[in-house]
N, C-alpha and C positions, 0 to 999 in steps of 0.2 A: 557561473551557474547560479540560478535562483530557483527556489522552490516555494510555490504558493500553496498553503494549506487551505483547502476549501471546506471540507467536512469529512469526518470519519477517515476512510482510506483514500478519499478523492483529493488528489493534488495535481498541480500543473508544474512540470519541470521546464524551466526556461533555459535553453542551452543554444547559444549561437542564434541562428534565425528560426529555430524551431521552438514551439511551445507544445509540450506533450502532456495531454490529459491522461491521468492514470486512474483506472477503476472508478468511473463516474457513477455516483448515486445522486441524482438531481431532483428527486421528488420533494414535494412540499412536506413540511412537518406533519406527522401523523397520517401520511397517505398510505403507508405500508403496514402490514400486519405485525402483531406482537411476535417476539422471538422467545419469550418465556410465558408459559401458561399457568403453571402451578405456583402463582404468587398472588399476593393480596391485590396489587394493581397491575393489570395487564396493559402495559404501556405500548402504544403503537409507535411505529418508526417512520422516519428518523425522529428523534426526540427534540431536535432543534432545526430551525430553518437554515438554509444556506446563508452565508454572510452577505452583507449589503453590496460588497464589491464583486460578487460572483459573476454577475452578467457581464460586466466589463472584462473580467479576467477570462471568461469563457470565449469572448469574442476574439481573443488572440490565438486560440488553439489551432494548431496545424495538423496534429496527429493525435491518435488515442492508443494507449497501451493497456491490454487486459491481462491480469494475472490469472483470474479464474472467473467463471460466470455461470456455470451450470449447477444443477441440483438446488435451485432456489436461492442462490447467493445474490439476492437483489442489492445487497449493500456494496457490490462491486460493479454491477451493471443493472440498473433498474429500468422500468418501462419508460420513464421520462428521459433517461439518458439515451436509450435506443432511439426514441423519437428525435431527440436533438441531433444525434450523430447521423441518422438517416436523412433528416431534412437538409443537413449541411454537407452530406457525403464526405465526412471526415474520414481519412484513411485509418482503419483500425488494425493495429498490429497485435497478433496473438500467436499461440502455439498451433501446430496442426490439429491438435485435439479439439480446439474450439472453432476450427474453420467452418465446418458444416453448420454448427449451431448458430453462429453469428451470420453466416451468409443467408440462412433461411429466414432471417429477420430483416433482410434487405440492406444490411450494412456493407460498406465498401471495405472488404477485408483484405489485408496484406499479411498472409501467414508467414511465419518463419519457416526455414527449411526443415525437412524431416529430421535431420540430426541437429536439432535446435540447441542441444547442450554444448555444442562446439561454437566458438566465436564465429560470427558472421556479420556481414556488412549491415550497418544501421545508421542512416542519416549522416553519412560521412565519417562515422566511427565504427564501433563494433558492439555487439550484444551477445550475451549467452544466458542460458537459464540455470537456475539453481532450484533443486527440488524442495518443495514445501511439505511440511507435515502438519496438516490442519486439525490437530487433535490426535490423541493416542487412545489405545484400548477400544472399547465398543463404539464410542462416539466417532473415533477415527475411521471406522469401517463404513460409515454412512456419509462422510464428508467428501466434498470435491477438493482435492488437495492442491491443484494448481502449481504454479511456479513463481519463483522470484526471478529478477533480472539483474544482471551485472552489465553496466553500460560504461564504455570508455570512449570519450570523444576528444579529439585533438585540442590541447590547450585548456581542458576543463578537468575538474576533479572527477575521479572515478566514482561511480554511483552504484550502490547495491540497494535495490528495491526488494526487500525480503519477501513481499507478499504475505499472505495469511499463514503463519507458521508458528509453532512453538519452537523453543530453542533446542534443537537437536544437535547431536555430535556432528552431523553433516554441515549444519550451519556454522557451528563453532569452527570446524576445520576450514571451511571456505573463508571465513573472515580472517582467521589466523594466516592463511596462505596468501590471500590476495590483498589484505589490508585496504579495503575500499576507503577512499578519502571521505566519503559520505555514505552512511547507512540509513535508510528509512525503514523503520520497523513498527509493527503494530504493538500497542502497549495496553490495550483495554482489558486484558484478562477475560475475554469473552467466554461464557459457558452457558449451556442450556440447563434445563431442569435436572437432567441426569448427566453424569460423566464429568470429566475434568475440563480444564481450560483448553480452548481450541486455538488460541493465539497467545503470544507472550503477555505476561503481566509485569508487575513492578519488579519482582526479583530477577526475572529473566532479562528484562531490558537493562537493568543495572549490570548484570553479569556480561551481557554482550558489549556494553559500553566499556567495561574493563578490558575485554579482549581486544576490542578495536583500538587502533592508534589514531584514527581520524575522528570525525564528528558523527554523532548519531541524532537523527530526528525521529521523535516518537509521535505517532498519530493513532488513529482508530480509537479516539477518546471522546467521551461525553456526547455521543450522537446516536447510540443504539441501546436498546433496553437491556441487552444481555452483556454489556460491557461495564463492569462496576468501577474500574479504576478511574480516579479523578486526577486532573492535571496537578492540583496542589499536592495530592498524595505522592505522585511520582516525583515532583520537584523536591519535596522534602526528603524523600528517599535518596535522590541523587546527591543532595547536599550532605547528608549523613555519610554517604559512600565516597565522597570526595571526587565525584565525576560530573558535578553540575556544570562545570565549564565546557564540557564536551557534549552534553546532552541538551538538545534544543526541544522544547515542548511548545510548539506554536499554537496560538489561538486561531480559530477559524477566520480566514480572510487575511492572515498574516503572511508576508513574504520574507524569506530568509535567504541571504546571499552566502555562497560558499566559494572560496578562492582555492585554486590548486596549490599544493604544497609538496614538499619532499620530506619524508620521514628521516629523522636523524638515526644513523646506524648505531 
């Protein structure tokens, strides 16, 4: 298995003959509105362009997987991505919750079964969902919480795509129980003008990396105006915590390979 980090939460998972695009935000730099208003500089989004190799990487895509996309979450499916998916009629896999929303936009949607929390067939392997908590308290009441995905493919490392979530007891328990060989988690510490973090930040990513016995890939970094965590900051924290060897923090455009392994009892 290989994972190409494009930008923010947008990755391509290369597994066997499939190349799965996850949560595409394909807009040009500054094409989308600010996410914080009561600040000195209202930065538009995304704050960086796609990497130079994005077009060639996207040309390989066979499927798309969406964790959440409603209530204005353009950072996981923006207008440019909808156009790109519609033009190529890429199969878009989602939960039943997002079926009508995506179908109404002319996308070629392949929804998971109604009981999508149970394992079900997925590209020759299986997939199940894990609940996301996209912020707590008042901010949590207005967010689209979405899902994470746990994917198991024959001969490949098990993969947990956490989606946009803070580190809840449910996430902790899932990782302890299933011990995914690869976890992809958001690390930007995103927050709006009011309320707490709506995704993991430095401390929670370090805690999850300690809980997990496999490797962790941190993204959702340095691409949106409401994500303050920097790669260098997270890398330094991982080194101090002694987990830098298991925490990957890819640059945009970078591809990382993951081999299957067996944990030592």
